[in-house]
LUMVEXVO-972558 format. One line per 2 residues: number of its first residue (from 0); their letters; for each residue x, z, y of N, C-alpha, C, O, CB. Coordinates in pm, 1 decimal. Glycine has a CB too. Layout:
BEGIN
NUM = A = X Z Y X Z Y X Z Y X Z Y X Z Y ~ ...
***
This chain:
BEGIN
0 = MP = -1000.4 799.2 -1393.9 -923.5 679.2 -1368.5 -800.6 715.2 -1286.1 -808.0 798.6 -1195.9 -1009.1 572.9 -1296.6 ~ -690.3 653.5 -1316.4 -569.4 683.5 -1240.0 -577.9 633.9 -1095.6 -642.7 533.8 -1065.1 -449.0 621.7 -1308.2
2 = KF = -510.7 707.2 -1009.3 -500.9 668.1 -868.1 -353.5 654.7 -835.8 -273.4 742.8 -867.1 -571.5 772.6 -772.6 ~ -318.0 542.7 -772.5 -180.8 517.6 -731.5 -175.9 506.6 -580.4 -266.3 450.7 -518.3 -124.9 389.5 -798.0
4 = IT = -70.1 560.0 -521.6 -48.6 553.1 -377.6 79.8 475.8 -353.8 182.3 502.9 -416.4 -41.8 695.8 -313.3 ~ 73.7 380.3 -263.5 192.7 302.2 -230.1 222.4 314.7 -81.2 132.5 308.8 2.6 174.1 153.6 -269.5
6 = TI = 349.1 331.9 -51.0 396.3 334.6 86.8 479.5 209.7 108.5 574.4 183.2 34.7 478.7 464.4 117.7 ~ 443.5 133.9 209.7 513.1 8.4 241.0 575.1 23.9 378.8 506.0 54.1 476.1 415.4 -115.8 235.9
8 = DL = 705.1 3.3 386.5 780.2 15.0 511.7 806.8 -125.1 564.3 870.4 -206.1 496.8 914.2 93.7 491.3 ~ 758.3 -153.9 684.6 769.2 -286.5 746.2 834.3 -275.2 883.2 765.0 -282.4 984.7 630.2 -353.2 758.3
10 = PK = 965.1 -257.8 888.5 1030.2 -230.9 1017.1 1024.3 -344.9 1118.1 1031.7 -319.6 1238.4 1171.6 -196.7 993.2 ~ 1011.3 -468.3 1073.5 1012.8 -581.8 1167.2 885.7 -664.7 1161.2 886.5 -782.1 1198.2 1131.6 -670.8 1138.9
12 = AS = 777.6 -605.7 1115.5 653.5 -680.4 1097.7 580.3 -700.6 1229.6 574.7 -611.7 1314.6 562.9 -608.8 999.1 ~ 525.4 -818.9 1243.7 440.3 -848.5 1359.4 296.8 -811.1 1324.9 266.6 -778.1 1210.3 450.3 -999.5 1400.5
14 = ES = 210.9 -816.1 1421.5 69.1 -787.2 1397.9 10.6 -885.5 1296.3 -71.8 -847.3 1213.2 -10.4 -793.5 1530.4 ~ 52.6 -1010.3 1302.9 7.1 -1111.9 1207.8 53.8 -1079.6 1065.5 -21.4 -1097.6 969.7 58.3 -1250.6 1249.7
16 = DL = 177.8 -1031.8 1052.2 229.9 -992.7 920.7 146.2 -879.7 862.2 112.5 -881.5 743.9 378.1 -949.8 931.1 ~ 113.0 -781.7 945.1 32.3 -668.6 899.3 -107.0 -714.0 857.1 -159.9 -666.9 756.4 21.8 -562.5 1009.3
18 = EN = -166.0 -804.2 932.8 -297.8 -855.9 897.8 -294.1 -926.4 762.6 -384.5 -908.6 680.9 -348.3 -951.8 1006.4 ~ -190.4 -1006.2 738.4 -177.1 -1075.3 609.8 -160.3 -975.8 495.9 -221.0 -991.4 389.9 -58.0 -1172.0 612.8
20 = LH = -79.0 -874.7 517.2 -57.0 -772.7 415.5 -187.9 -700.1 385.2 -224.0 -683.0 268.7 51.3 -672.5 461.2 ~ -258.5 -657.6 489.2 -384.7 -586.1 471.2 -485.0 -671.1 394.5 -550.3 -623.6 301.6 -442.9 -545.4 606.7
22 = KE = -496.4 -796.4 434.2 -591.5 -887.3 368.5 -562.1 -897.2 218.8 -653.4 -887.6 136.8 -585.8 -1027.7 433.0 ~ -436.7 -916.0 183.7 -398.8 -927.8 43.6 -429.3 -800.0 -33.9 -484.8 -805.7 -143.6 -251.0 -961.6 32.0
24 = LF = -393.5 -685.3 22.3 -416.2 -558.6 -47.5 -565.1 -526.7 -58.0 -611.1 -481.8 -163.0 -343.3 -444.7 24.4 ~ -640.2 -549.0 48.1 -783.3 -521.3 44.8 -853.9 -611.1 -56.7 -950.2 -568.4 -120.4 -844.6 -540.3 184.1
26 = NH = -806.9 -735.2 -72.3 -864.6 -826.9 -171.3 -845.0 -776.7 -313.7 -916.3 -819.2 -404.6 -803.0 -965.2 -156.9 ~ -749.1 -686.8 -334.1 -722.2 -631.6 -466.7 -764.5 -485.3 -476.8 -709.5 -409.3 -556.5 -574.2 -645.1 -500.1
28 = SF = -862.7 -446.6 -395.3 -926.3 -314.1 -400.7 -839.3 -197.5 -353.3 -868.3 -82.1 -384.9 -969.2 -287.1 -539.9 ~ -733.8 -226.3 -278.6 -657.2 -117.1 -218.6 -736.2 -61.9 -100.4 -813.0 -133.5 -36.2 -515.2 -165.3 -173.5
30 = KW = -715.8 66.6 -73.0 -778.3 132.4 41.9 -668.9 193.9 127.4 -561.8 229.4 78.2 -881.3 241.0 -3.4 ~ -697.5 205.7 255.7 -602.6 269.1 346.2 -596.9 418.2 321.6 -700.4 483.9 309.9 -639.7 241.0 491.3
32 = EL = -477.7 471.3 313.7 -457.0 615.6 314.4 -406.2 656.6 452.5 -443.6 761.7 504.6 -356.8 658.9 202.3 ~ -320.9 573.0 510.9 -264.1 598.6 643.1 -226.4 465.1 704.0 -156.8 384.9 641.7 -140.3 694.3 635.5
34 = HA = -271.7 441.7 824.1 -241.4 317.1 894.0 -149.7 349.5 1010.9 -187.3 423.9 1101.4 -371.9 245.6 942.9 ~ -31.1 294.4 1008.8 65.3 316.8 1117.0 47.4 208.4 1221.7 99.2 97.6 1207.9 211.9 318.1 1063.2
36 = AK = -25.5 241.2 1325.1 -46.8 147.0 1434.2 86.5 117.4 1501.5 176.7 201.1 1502.4 -149.0 202.6 1536.7 ~ 97.6 0.9 1556.1 221.0 -37.4 1623.8 225.9 32.2 1760.0 188.4 -25.2 1862.2 230.5 -192.7 1639.8
38 = SK = 272.7 155.7 1758.8 282.1 230.0 1884.2 408.2 314.8 1883.1 469.2 335.3 1778.1 156.9 318.6 1906.0 ~ 446.7 363.4 1998.4 567.9 444.4 2012.2 553.6 582.2 1948.1 653.4 650.5 1925.6 603.2 460.0 2158.7
40 = SY = 430.5 623.4 1918.6 410.8 757.9 1864.5 448.9 768.2 1716.9 457.9 878.6 1663.2 266.6 799.7 1882.5 ~ 471.3 656.0 1651.6 509.9 657.8 1510.6 660.5 645.5 1496.5 724.5 567.1 1566.7 440.2 545.1 1433.7
42 = IN = 716.1 723.0 1405.7 860.7 721.3 1382.9 902.7 591.5 1317.3 1006.3 534.7 1351.7 903.5 840.3 1296.5 ~ 822.9 544.3 1222.9 852.9 417.1 1156.8 723.3 341.4 1132.7 615.0 390.4 1164.7 928.7 439.9 1022.9
44 = DQ = 734.6 224.4 1077.4 619.4 137.2 1058.0 576.6 137.3 912.2 589.3 36.2 843.2 651.2 -5.3 1103.9 ~ 526.5 249.2 865.9 483.6 259.8 727.3 332.6 246.9 716.2 256.8 298.4 798.3 529.7 392.0 667.1
46 = EV = 292.5 177.3 613.2 152.5 165.3 577.9 135.9 234.1 443.2 219.0 216.0 354.2 105.4 14.8 573.4 ~ 30.0 312.7 426.7 6.0 383.4 301.1 -131.2 342.3 248.7 -232.4 355.7 317.5 14.9 538.8 320.3
48 = FS = -132.3 292.2 125.9 -254.5 245.5 61.7 -270.7 314.2 -72.7 -175.0 368.4 -127.9 -252.8 92.3 44.7 ~ -392.5 311.4 -124.9 -415.5 362.5 -259.4 -504.0 264.8 -335.1 -577.1 184.7 -276.9 -479.8 503.6 -255.4
50 = IE = -494.5 274.6 -466.7 -581.2 196.4 -554.5 -617.4 285.8 -671.6 -534.0 359.8 -723.9 -511.8 63.0 -602.8 ~ -742.4 277.5 -711.2 -792.0 360.8 -819.7 -859.5 270.6 -920.9 -931.0 177.9 -883.0 -889.9 470.2 -767.7
52 = GN = -838.4 295.7 -1047.6 -904.7 216.2 -1149.7 -822.6 208.4 -1276.1 -724.4 280.7 -1293.0 -932.8 77.5 -1098.4 ~ -863.5 120.8 -1363.5 -793.5 101.2 -1490.0 -676.6 5.5 -1469.6 -677.8 -107.6 -1518.4 -889.9 47.4 -1598.7
54 = VT = -577.0 52.0 -1397.6 -456.4 -26.9 -1372.5 -334.8 56.6 -1411.1 -338.4 179.7 -1408.7 -448.1 -72.0 -1222.7 ~ -229.0 -11.9 -1446.2 -104.1 55.2 -1480.3 -10.4 52.6 -1360.6 -33.3 -19.7 -1263.7 -37.6 -11.1 -1602.9
56 = LQ = 93.9 131.5 -1368.6 195.8 131.5 -1263.5 255.7 -7.8 -1247.3 279.0 -52.0 -1134.8 306.6 233.9 -1295.3 ~ 280.6 -76.5 -1356.8 337.5 -211.6 -1351.4 243.1 -308.9 -1282.4 287.5 -394.5 -1205.9 369.7 -261.6 -1492.2
58 = EV = 113.4 -296.7 -1308.4 16.2 -384.2 -1243.1 10.9 -357.6 -1092.7 0.7 -451.1 -1013.3 -122.9 -365.1 -1305.0 ~ 17.7 -231.6 -1054.1 16.7 -196.6 -911.9 141.9 -251.6 -844.4 133.3 -309.3 -736.0 7.7 -42.8 -892.9
60 = NH = 257.9 -234.3 -907.3 382.3 -290.5 -852.5 369.4 -440.1 -832.7 410.6 -492.6 -729.2 501.2 -259.9 -944.7 ~ 312.9 -509.5 -930.3 297.1 -654.6 -922.5 205.1 -693.3 -805.9 235.4 -786.1 -730.9 240.9 -709.5 -1055.4
62 = LV = 94.0 -622.7 -791.1 1.6 -651.4 -681.1 68.1 -630.0 -545.1 51.3 -710.7 -453.7 -123.4 -563.3 -692.6 ~ 143.2 -521.2 -532.6 210.8 -492.3 -405.8 318.6 -597.8 -377.9 330.8 -645.5 -265.1 273.6 -350.3 -408.6
64 = LN = 395.5 -633.7 -479.0 498.9 -737.2 -460.3 437.8 -869.9 -416.5 493.0 -937.9 -330.0 578.7 -757.3 -590.2 ~ 325.4 -906.8 -474.8 258.4 -1030.9 -434.3 210.8 -1023.7 -289.9 223.0 -1121.1 -215.6 140.0 -1060.3 -526.5
66 = AI = 156.5 -908.8 -249.7 110.7 -892.6 -111.7 228.3 -898.1 -15.0 219.8 -961.5 90.2 34.8 -760.0 -95.3 ~ 337.7 -832.0 -50.6 457.4 -834.3 34.0 512.6 -975.8 45.3 567.3 -1013.2 149.0 565.1 -739.7 -21.9
68 = GK = 498.4 -1054.6 -61.4 543.9 -1193.3 -59.4 475.7 -1276.4 47.6 529.7 -1378.4 90.4 521.1 -1256.4 -193.3 ~ 357.7 -1234.4 91.6 285.7 -1304.7 198.2 341.9 -1271.3 335.9 313.4 -1339.8 434.2 137.2 -1270.0 193.3
70 = VS = 422.0 -1165.0 341.7 483.6 -1122.2 467.3 628.6 -1168.7 464.8 703.8 -1133.3 374.0 473.6 -965.8 487.2 ~ 666.7 -1245.4 561.3 800.5 -1305.8 558.8 906.7 -1218.6 625.6 1012.6 -1267.8 664.7 796.8 -1440.8 626.7
72 = KE = 878.7 -1091.4 638.2 973.3 -1000.9 703.7 1036.3 -907.2 601.4 991.4 -897.8 487.2 903.2 -919.7 814.7 ~ 1140.2 -838.9 644.8 1205.7 -738.1 562.3 1110.3 -621.2 539.0 1048.4 -571.4 633.0 1337.0 -689.3 628.8
74 = CS = 1098.7 -577.6 414.0 1013.8 -463.1 385.0 1054.6 -398.6 253.3 1123.2 -459.3 171.1 866.6 -505.0 380.6 ~ 1011.5 -276.2 235.3 1036.8 -204.4 111.3 912.0 -123.7 79.0 827.1 -101.2 165.2 1163.5 -112.4 122.5
76 = FF = 902.0 -80.0 -47.2 784.9 -3.6 -86.8 817.8 86.9 -204.7 917.7 67.8 -273.9 669.0 -97.1 -121.8 ~ 732.2 185.0 -225.8 736.0 261.3 -349.8 592.3 296.3 -388.4 503.2 305.6 -304.0 823.9 390.4 -334.7
78 = VM = 573.4 315.1 -517.6 441.1 346.9 -572.0 453.1 475.4 -651.7 549.6 494.8 -725.5 385.3 230.4 -661.0 ~ 354.3 563.4 -636.6 352.6 685.5 -717.0 210.9 709.3 -767.3 112.9 667.2 -705.8 403.5 807.9 -634.8
80 = KD = 202.9 777.5 -880.3 73.1 811.5 -937.1 28.1 944.3 -877.8 103.7 1041.4 -875.5 79.4 818.7 -1092.8 ~ -94.6 947.3 -830.4 -151.6 1069.1 -773.3 -217.0 1148.0 -885.7 -333.4 1124.8 -918.5 -254.6 1036.6 -659.9
82 = KR = -144.0 1239.7 -944.0 -196.8 1318.6 -1055.5 -305.6 1413.3 -1010.0 -398.6 1442.1 -1085.3 -85.5 1396.9 -1122.7 ~ -295.2 1461.6 -889.0 -397.7 1551.6 -835.5 -531.7 1479.4 -828.8 -634.3 1535.0 -867.9 -357.5 1604.0 -695.2
84 = GS = -531.1 1355.9 -779.6 -654.9 1277.9 -771.5 -711.2 1246.8 -908.5 -832.8 1248.6 -927.4 -631.1 1149.0 -696.0 ~ -623.3 1217.7 -1005.7 -668.5 1188.5 -1140.9 -729.3 1311.5 -1205.2 -829.9 1300.9 -1275.4 -553.3 1136.5 -1225.6
86 = DL = -670.1 1428.5 -1182.5 -722.2 1552.7 -1241.0 -859.3 1585.6 -1182.8 -947.7 1631.7 -1255.0 -624.3 1669.8 -1216.5 ~ -877.6 1562.6 -1054.7 -1005.6 1592.9 -992.1 -1115.4 1502.7 -1049.3 -1228.5 1547.0 -1069.2 -996.2 1576.2 -839.0
88 = NS = -1081.4 1376.5 -1075.6 -1180.4 1282.1 -1125.8 -1213.8 1304.8 -1271.6 -1320.1 1262.4 -1316.9 -1131.7 1141.9 -1106.9 ~ -1126.4 1370.4 -1346.8 -1150.0 1387.8 -1489.5 -1239.2 1507.8 -1520.0 -1281.2 1523.8 -1634.6 -1018.5 1402.8 -1561.5
90 = N = -1269.9 1593.4 -1420.9 -1353.6 1711.4 -1444.1 -1500.3 1677.2 -1439.5 -1584.7 1765.0 -1457.1 -1323.4 1819.0 -1342.3
***
């Protein structure tokens, strides 16, 4: 099954915004790859999630856009297919 990884950049997100984003993504079977806690030790406020299953890149983009729509702050994202993860699962 394909695995997709998405990085979401939320430079002005509040803790409430992050909770809403997490809730939406977790409801659609996304898992945390990297959680950027709101602390000075992080260079930026990026959240990294993954989803695995019978989904297409377009479906993943749609799910992420819907989740971001719940956050009323400025944000950006990108999605990539993890070919390494897919190859490991196909053996």
